[in-house]
DRENVEXFI-321366 format. One record per atom (N, C-alpha, C, CB): x, y, z; residue in one letter. Coordinates in pm, whole numbers, padded with zeros to 5 digits, always signed. Glycine has a CB too. Layout:
// residues N
XYZa;...
***
This chain:
// residues 79
+07157+03116+08800m;+07249+03208+08736m;+07304+03143+08609m;+07365+03246+08833m;+07297+03215+08502q;+07349+03165+08376q;+07497+03198+08365q;+07270+03224+08257q;+07567+03127+08276a;+07710+03149+08257a;+07740+03293+08216a;+07765+03054+08151a;+07657+03350+08133a;+07679+03488+08088a;+07670+03586+08204a;+07578+03526+07978a;+07581+03560+08299d;+07569+03645+08417d;+07695+03638+08502d;+07447+03604+08500d;+07751+03521+08514h;+07873+03502+08594h;+07991+03575+08531h;+07905+03352+08609h;+08006+03565+08400v;+08116+03631+08330v;+08104+03782+08343v;+08119+03589+08182v;+07987+03834+08330a;+07967+03978+08338a;+08003+04032+08477a;+07822+04013+08304a;+07993+03949+08581a;+08020+03994+08716a;+08169+03990+08750a;+07944+03910+08814a;+08250+03924+08666m;+08394+03914+08694m;+08461+04050+08674m;+08460+03807+08603m;+08554+04087+08763p;+08624+04215+08746p;+08715+04210+08624p;+08705+04250+08872p;+08731+04323+08561t;+08821+04332+08446t;+08958+04376+08492t;+08766+04429+08340t;+09054+04368+08404t;+09189+04416+08435t;+09186+04562+08475t;+09282+04397+08314t;+09104+04643+08405e;+09094+04784+08437e;+09041+04806+08578e;+09005+04855+08335e;+08950+04721+08623d;+08895+04734+08757d;+09002+04710+08863d;+08780+04636+08777d;+09099+04623+08833n;+09203+04587+08928n;+09330+04671+08914n;+09238+04443+08913n;+09338+04756+08813s;+09458+04835+08787s;+09458+04959+08876s;+09467+04874+08639s;+09579+05000+08914p;+09584+05126+08989p;+09548+05243+08897p;+09724+05148+09053p;+09497+05350+08953p;+09466+05465+08867p;+09596+05530+08819p;+09379+05569+08943p;+09604+05554+08691y;+09722+05618+08634y;+09693+05764+08609y;+09765+05548+08502y;+09795+05847+08620n;+09779+05989+08591n;+09865+06026+08471n;+09818+06075+08715n;+09860+06151+08434d;+09933+06198+08316d;+10083+06173+08328d;+09908+06347+08294d;+10140+06194+08447a;+10284+06170+08467a;+10317+06023+08447a;+10327+06215+08607a;+10229+05934+08492d;+10252+05790+08471d;+10257+05756+08323d;+10143+05708+08539d;+10163+05810+08246y;+10159+05780+08103y;+10283+05834+08032y;+10033+05839+08039y;+10329+05953+08071y;+10454+06004+08014y;+10570+05910+08050y;+10484+06148+08066y;+10569+05861+08173g;+10673+05765+08214g;+10671+05640+08128g;+10655+05727+08359g;+10551+05591+08095f;+10541+05473+08009f;+10600+05501+07871f;+10395+05428+07996f;+10567+05618+07815v;+10618+05655+07683v;+10770+05667+07687v;+10555+05787+07634v;+10822+05737+07788l;+10966+05757+07797l;+11039+05625+07818l;+10999+05853+07911l;+10986+05541+07904t;+11048+05410+07926t;+11053+05330+07796t;+10971+05332+08034t;+10945+05336+07719g;+10943+05268+07590g;+11046+05324+07495g;+10806+05277+07528g;+11057+05456+07490l;+11157+05518+07401l;+11299+05481+07442l;+11141+05670+07401l;+11328+05482+07572f;+11460+05442+07618f;+11491+05300+07570f;+11470+05450+07773f;+11393+05210+07584g;+11412+05071+07543g;+11429+05055+07393g;+11297+04988+07588g;+11350+05128+07315v;+11361+05118+07169v;+11497+05170+07123v;+11247+05199+07100v;+11543+05279+07183i;+11675+05333+07146i;+11784+05233+07179i;+11701+05468+07219i;+11779+05174+07298e;+11879+05074+07336e;+11877+04955+07241e;+11855+05026+07479e;+11758+04907+07206d;+11746+04794+07114d;+11799+04829+06976d;+11601+04748+07104d;+11768+04949+06929a;+11815+04993+06797a;+11966+05003+06794a;+11752+05128+06759a;+12024+05056+06901e;+12171+05065+06908e;+12234+04928+06914e;+12214+05148+07030e;+12177+04838+06994a;+12231+04702+07006a;+12220+04626+06874a;+12159+04626+07116a;+12117+04657+06796s;+12095+04590+06667s;+12170+04659+06553s;+11948+04585+06635s;+12241+04766+06587e;+12315+04844+06487e;+12224+04891+06374e;+12430+04761+06430e;+12109+04943+06414c;+12016+04999+06316c;+12073+05128+06257c;+11878+05027+06382c;+12005+05178+06157d;+12046+05300+06087d;+12069+05413+06187d;+11940+05340+05983d;+12189+05471+06191p;+12217+05580+06284p;+12122+05700+06268p;+12359+05627+06266p;+12076+05726+06146e;+11982+05837+06126e;+11848+05807+06194e;+11960+05864+05975e;+11805+05684+06187g;+11682+05645+06255g;+11697+05654+06405g;+11641+05503+06214g;+11811+05610+06456i;+11837+05620+06601i;+11839+05766+06643i;+11972+05551+06637i;+11898+05851+06562a;+11902+05994+06594a;+11761+06052+06602a;+11985+06070+06488a;+11671+06007+06517l;+11532+06053+06523l;+11464+06006+06651l;+11454+06004+06400l;+11492+05882+06691l;+11437+05832+06816l;+11488+05912+06936l;+11471+05683+06833l;+11617+05944+06933v;+11676+06025+07041v;+11612+06163+07043v;+11830+06036+07023v;+11590+06220+06925q;+11525+06352+06917q;+11384+06344+06976q;+11520+06401+06770q;+11310+06240+06942a;+11175+06223+06996a;+11180+06208+07148a;+11105+06101+06932a;+11274+06127+07196r;+11289+06110+07342r;+11316+06243+07409r;+11403+06010+07373r;+11407+06322+07352d;+11442+06450+07411d;+11322+06546+07413d;+11558+06513+07335d;+11241+06545+07307l;+11121+06629+07303l;+11021+06588+07410l;+11056+06624+07165l;+10996+06457+07421f;+10904+06408+07523f;+10959+06435+07663f;+10879+06258+07505f;+11091+06420+07681w;+11153+06444+07810w;+11135+06590+07851w;+11302+06408+07806w;+11161+06682+07759a;+11147+06825+07789a;+11002+06859+07825a;+11193+06911+07669a;+10908+06804+07750e;+10767+06830+07779e;+10728+06770+07913e;+10678+06774+07667e;+10774+06650+07940f;+10745+06584+08067f;+10798+06669+08183f;+10808+06443+08071f;+10921+06719+08170q;+10980+06800+08277q;+10903+06931+08297q;+11126+06830+08246q;+10853+06990+08189r;+10772+07112+08199r;+10640+07085+08270r;+10746+07170+08060r;+10577+06974+08234r;+10444+06945+08287r;+10448+06883+08427r;+10370+06852+08193r;+10557+06811+08455h;+10566+06737+08582h;+10705+06753+08643h;+10533+06586+08561h;+10743+06875+08681p;+10878+06896+08734p;+10906+06810+08858p;+10899+07044+08768p;+11020+06743+08855g;+11060+06659+08967g;+10991+06526+08979g;+11039+06733+09091g;+10898+06494+08887a;+10823+06368+08897a;+10911+06247+08869a;+10705+06370+08801a;+11011+06266+08787w;+11097+06152+08752w;+11237+06208+08736w;+11048+06077+08619w;+11314+06205+08842d;+11447+06266+08842d;+11552+06167+08793d;+11484+06317+08982d;+11541+06129+08669q;+11639+06040+08606q;+11714+06121+08502q;+11570+05915+08540q;+11845+06105+08498k;+11925+06177+08399k;+11916+06102+08266k;+12073+06190+08445k;+11911+06179+08159l;+11910+06120+08027l;+12044+06056+07998l;+11877+06224+07920l;+12045+05941+07931p;+12172+05881+07892p;+12239+05967+07785p;+12151+05737+07840p;+12369+05960+07781v;+12443+06034+07680v;+12425+05962+07547v;+12596+06046+07718v;+12398+06038+07442g;+12384+05972+07312g;+12292+06043+07219g;+12337+05834+07329g;
***
């Protein structure tokens, strides 16, 4: 067995990852937006930019709730 044969037989990260669905991917996006908004607020970034991030979060949240009702019953933070 050559080294290249051994490497090709090793499982990849994708092989070991759980299967993700559309609701999971929306959760990843929303979690990222929540974090970016918190970081921007903590860093005292431009309030107009933060407002745009909040608007994007709210749009994704509304779409997520339409497509996956009850999948993630977390209340949006005030702001």
